[in-house]
TIVO-2410 file (N, C-alpha, C; in nm, 3 decimals):
# residues 71
REC num residu      c1      c2      c3 atome chaine
REC   1      M   8.026  -7.330   6.500     N      A
REC   1      M   7.957  -7.208   6.466    CA      A
REC   1      M   7.891  -7.151   6.592     C      A
REC   2      D   7.912  -7.023   6.616     N      A
REC   2      D   7.848  -6.956   6.728    CA      A
REC   2      D   7.704  -6.924   6.692     C      A
REC   3      E   7.615  -6.949   6.784     N      A
REC   3      E   7.475  -6.919   6.761    CA      A
REC   3      E   7.446  -6.778   6.810     C      A
REC   4      R   7.364  -6.707   6.736     N      A
REC   4      R   7.327  -6.571   6.774    CA      A
REC   4      R   7.231  -6.575   6.893     C      A
REC   5      N   7.260  -6.493   6.993     N      A
REC   5      N   7.173  -6.480   7.110    CA      A
REC   5      N   7.064  -6.380   7.077     C      A
REC   6      T   6.940  -6.415   7.108     N      A
REC   6      T   6.828  -6.327   7.077    CA      A
REC   6      T   6.763  -6.279   7.206     C      A
REC   7      F   6.748  -6.148   7.216     N      A
REC   7      F   6.680  -6.084   7.328    CA      A
REC   7      F   6.553  -6.021   7.274     C      A
REC   8      W   6.439  -6.057   7.331     N      A
REC   8      W   6.308  -6.010   7.288    CA      A
REC   8      W   6.261  -5.901   7.383     C      A
REC   9      V   6.201  -5.795   7.329     N      A
REC   9      V   6.138  -5.691   7.409    CA      A
REC   9      V   5.990  -5.691   7.373     C      A
REC  10      M   5.904  -5.707   7.475     N      A
REC  10      M   5.761  -5.715   7.450    CA      A
REC  10      M   5.682  -5.659   7.568     C      A
REC  11      E   5.561  -5.616   7.539     N      A
REC  11      E   5.474  -5.565   7.645    CA      A
REC  11      E   5.384  -5.676   7.696     C      A
REC  12      R   5.369  -5.679   7.828     N      A
REC  12      R   5.278  -5.776   7.890    CA      A
REC  12      R   5.220  -5.712   8.017     C      A
REC  13      A   5.090  -5.703   8.022     N      A
REC  13      A   5.021  -5.650   8.140    CA      A
REC  13      A   5.075  -5.513   8.182     C      A
REC  14      R   5.089  -5.424   8.082     N      A
REC  14      R   5.133  -5.286   8.103    CA      A
REC  14      R   5.276  -5.274   8.155     C      A
REC  15      Q   5.353  -5.379   8.141     N      A
REC  15      Q   5.495  -5.375   8.174    CA      A
REC  15      Q   5.573  -5.424   8.055     C      A
REC  16      W   5.699  -5.392   8.049     N      A
REC  16      W   5.784  -5.432   7.938    CA      A
REC  16      W   5.880  -5.541   7.985     C      A
REC  17      I   5.885  -5.647   7.908     N      A
REC  17      I   5.961  -5.766   7.942    CA      A
REC  17      I   6.079  -5.780   7.846     C      A
REC  18      V   6.194  -5.819   7.900     N      A
REC  18      V   6.308  -5.861   7.819    CA      A
REC  18      V   6.321  -6.011   7.840     C      A
REC  19      R   6.319  -6.087   7.729     N      A
REC  19      R   6.329  -6.233   7.736    CA      A
REC  19      R   6.453  -6.281   7.661     C      A
REC  20      H   6.511  -6.388   7.713     N      A
REC  20      H   6.625  -6.454   7.647    CA      A
REC  20      H   6.616  -6.602   7.682     C      A
REC  21      D   6.627  -6.687   7.582     N      A
REC  21      D   6.617  -6.832   7.601    CA      A
REC  21      D   6.487  -6.870   7.674     C      A
REC  22      D   6.376  -6.809   7.635     N      A
REC  22      D   6.243  -6.837   7.690    CA      A
REC  22      D   6.232  -6.807   7.840     C      A
REC  23      V   6.317  -6.718   7.889     N      A
REC  23      V   6.314  -6.679   8.030    CA      A
REC  23      V   6.305  -6.526   8.038     C      A
REC  24      D   6.216  -6.475   8.123     N      A
REC  24      D   6.210  -6.331   8.146    CA      A
REC  24      D   6.334  -6.291   8.225     C      A
REC  25      V   6.416  -6.202   8.168     N      A
REC  25      V   6.537  -6.159   8.237    CA      A
REC  25      V   6.521  -6.021   8.300     C      A
REC  26      A   6.417  -5.948   8.261     N      A
REC  26      A   6.390  -5.817   8.322    CA      A
REC  26      A   6.245  -5.780   8.297     C      A
REC  27      T   6.186  -5.712   8.395     N      A
REC  27      T   6.052  -5.655   8.384    CA      A
REC  27      T   6.066  -5.508   8.418     C      A
REC  28      L   6.025  -5.422   8.325     N      A
REC  28      L   6.050  -5.279   8.340    CA      A
REC  28      L   5.924  -5.198   8.312     C      A
REC  29      P   5.919  -5.074   8.362     N      A
REC  29      P   5.797  -4.993   8.347    CA      A
REC  29      P   5.779  -4.929   8.210     C      A
REC  30      S   5.887  -4.922   8.129     N      A
REC  30      S   5.872  -4.855   8.000    CA      A
REC  30      S   5.947  -4.929   7.890     C      A
REC  31      R   5.901  -4.906   7.768     N      A
REC  31      R   5.965  -4.965   7.651    CA      A
REC  31      R   6.109  -4.914   7.639     C      A
REC  32      T   6.130  -4.786   7.663     N      A
REC  32      T   6.264  -4.727   7.654    CA      A
REC  32      T   6.362  -4.799   7.745     C      A
REC  33      H   6.322  -4.823   7.869     N      A
REC  33      H   6.410  -4.894   7.964    CA      A
REC  33      H   6.434  -5.037   7.918     C      A
REC  34      A   6.331  -5.104   7.873     N      A
REC  34      A   6.345  -5.243   7.830    CA      A
REC  34      A   6.439  -5.255   7.710     C      A
REC  35      V   6.426  -5.165   7.614     N      A
REC  35      V   6.516  -5.168   7.498    CA      A
REC  35      V   6.659  -5.143   7.542     C      A
REC  36      A   6.681  -5.048   7.633     N      A
REC  36      A   6.816  -5.019   7.682    CA      A
REC  36      A   6.877  -5.141   7.751     C      A
REC  37      V   6.800  -5.208   7.835     N      A
REC  37      V   6.849  -5.328   7.904    CA      A
REC  37      V   6.882  -5.438   7.803     C      A
REC  38      A   6.792  -5.460   7.708     N      A
REC  38      A   6.814  -5.564   7.607    CA      A
REC  38      A   6.938  -5.533   7.523     C      A
REC  39      M   6.956  -5.407   7.486     N      A
REC  39      M   7.072  -5.372   7.405    CA      A
REC  39      M   7.202  -5.388   7.484     C      A
REC  40      N   7.202  -5.352   7.609     N      A
REC  40      N   7.322  -5.371   7.692    CA      A
REC  40      N   7.357  -5.519   7.704     C      A
REC  41      R   7.256  -5.602   7.729     N      A
REC  41      R   7.280  -5.746   7.738    CA      A
REC  41      R   7.331  -5.801   7.606     C      A
REC  42      A   7.272  -5.755   7.495     N      A
REC  42      A   7.312  -5.803   7.362    CA      A
REC  42      A   7.456  -5.762   7.330     C      A
REC  43      K   7.494  -5.642   7.368     N      A
REC  43      K   7.632  -5.596   7.344    CA      A
REC  43      K   7.732  -5.681   7.421     C      A
REC  44      E   7.693  -5.726   7.540     N      A
REC  44      E   7.781  -5.807   7.624    CA      A
REC  44      E   7.788  -5.953   7.578     C      A
REC  45      D   7.692  -5.997   7.502     N      A
REC  45      D   7.678  -6.140   7.468    CA      A
REC  45      D   7.671  -6.159   7.316     C      A
REC  46      Q   7.770  -6.106   7.244     N      A
REC  46      Q   7.771  -6.112   7.098    CA      A
REC  46      Q   7.819  -6.248   7.049     C      A
REC  47      P   7.777  -6.290   6.930     N      A
REC  47      P   7.685  -6.224   6.839    CA      A
REC  47      P   7.542  -6.233   6.892     C      A
REC  48      S   7.469  -6.126   6.873     N      A
REC  48      S   7.335  -6.121   6.930    CA      A
REC  48      S   7.245  -6.027   6.851     C      A
REC  49      E   7.117  -6.030   6.887     N      A
REC  49      E   7.021  -5.939   6.827    CA      A
REC  49      E   6.913  -5.907   6.929     C      A
REC  50      V   6.853  -5.791   6.911     N      A
REC  50      V   6.739  -5.748   6.992    CA      A
REC  50      V   6.620  -5.736   6.898     C      A
REC  51      L   6.512  -5.806   6.931     N      A
REC  51      L   6.388  -5.798   6.854    CA      A
REC  51      L   6.284  -5.728   6.940     C      A
REC  52      I   6.230  -5.619   6.889     N      A
REC  52      I   6.133  -5.539   6.963    CA      A
REC  52      I   5.996  -5.561   6.900     C      A
REC  53      L   5.905  -5.615   6.981     N      A
REC  53      L   5.771  -5.647   6.932    CA      A
REC  53      L   5.674  -5.533   6.959     C      A
REC  54      G   5.584  -5.512   6.865     N      A
REC  54      G   5.480  -5.412   6.879    CA      A
REC  54      G   5.357  -5.471   6.945     C      A
REC  55      P   5.250  -5.394   6.955     N      A
REC  55      P   5.129  -5.438   7.024    CA      A
REC  55      P   5.062  -5.559   6.960     C      A
REC  56      T   5.083  -5.581   6.830     N      A
REC  56      T   5.022  -5.695   6.764    CA      A
REC  56      T   5.109  -5.820   6.770     C      A
REC  57      G   5.229  -5.805   6.825     N      A
REC  57      G   5.322  -5.917   6.832    CA      A
REC  57      G   5.416  -5.925   6.714     C      A
REC  58      A   5.401  -5.833   6.618     N      A
REC  58      A   5.490  -5.830   6.502    CA      A
REC  58      A   5.621  -5.760   6.539     C      A
REC  59      I   5.729  -5.800   6.475     N      A
REC  59      I   5.858  -5.737   6.500    CA      A
REC  59      I   5.856  -5.597   6.440     C      A
REC  60      E   5.876  -5.496   6.525     N      A
REC  60      E   5.879  -5.357   6.481    CA      A
REC  60      E   6.020  -5.308   6.453     C      A
REC  61      D   6.117  -5.366   6.524     N      A
REC  61      D   6.255  -5.320   6.509    CA      A
REC  61      D   6.348  -5.436   6.542     C      A
REC  62      R   6.463  -5.438   6.474     N      A
REC  62      R   6.564  -5.543   6.496    CA      A
REC  62      R   6.700  -5.475   6.498     C      A
REC  63      R   6.779  -5.508   6.599     N      A
REC  63      R   6.914  -5.453   6.610    CA      A
REC  63      R   7.011  -5.568   6.633     C      A
REC  64      T   7.119  -5.568   6.557     N      A
REC  64      T   7.215  -5.678   6.567    CA      A
REC  64      T   7.348  -5.625   6.622     C      A
REC  65      F   7.420  -5.716   6.689     N      A
REC  65      F   7.548  -5.683   6.751    CA      A
REC  65      F   7.646  -5.795   6.722     C      A
REC  66      G   7.765  -5.759   6.675     N      A
REC  66      G   7.868  -5.858   6.646    CA      A
REC  66      G   7.846  -5.926   6.514     C      A
REC  67      E   7.941  -6.010   6.477     N      A
REC  67      E   7.934  -6.084   6.351    CA      A
REC  67      E   7.909  -6.229   6.378     C      A
REC  68      D   7.829  -6.290   6.291     N      A
REC  68      D   7.804  -6.434   6.299    CA      A
REC  68      D   7.920  -6.508   6.235     C      A
REC  69      N   7.961  -6.620   6.294     N      A
REC  69      N   8.059  -6.708   6.232    CA      A
REC  69      N   7.982  -6.812   6.152     C      A
REC  70      L   7.984  -6.798   6.021     N      A
REC  70      L   7.904  -6.885   5.935    CA      A
REC  70      L   7.982  -7.006   5.890     C      A
REC  71      A   8.109  -7.016   5.922     N      A
REC  71      A   8.191  -7.130   5.877    CA      A
REC  71      A   8.180  -7.246   5.972     C      A
***
């Protein structure tokens, strides 16, 4: 079974971070840029999802790419 890759988008110290496998893969000046980078990475590494966190740390948006193999 293929495991879904998860890319997190979150704000830290007035910058936007893209994380994957507990590693910061990009630090960007805006949420828009961070979401675009995360979505591009997720499209290249399917099955995957992008989780966008709000200021409280709650998931505000989730986008999925590809199909999971559940068998």
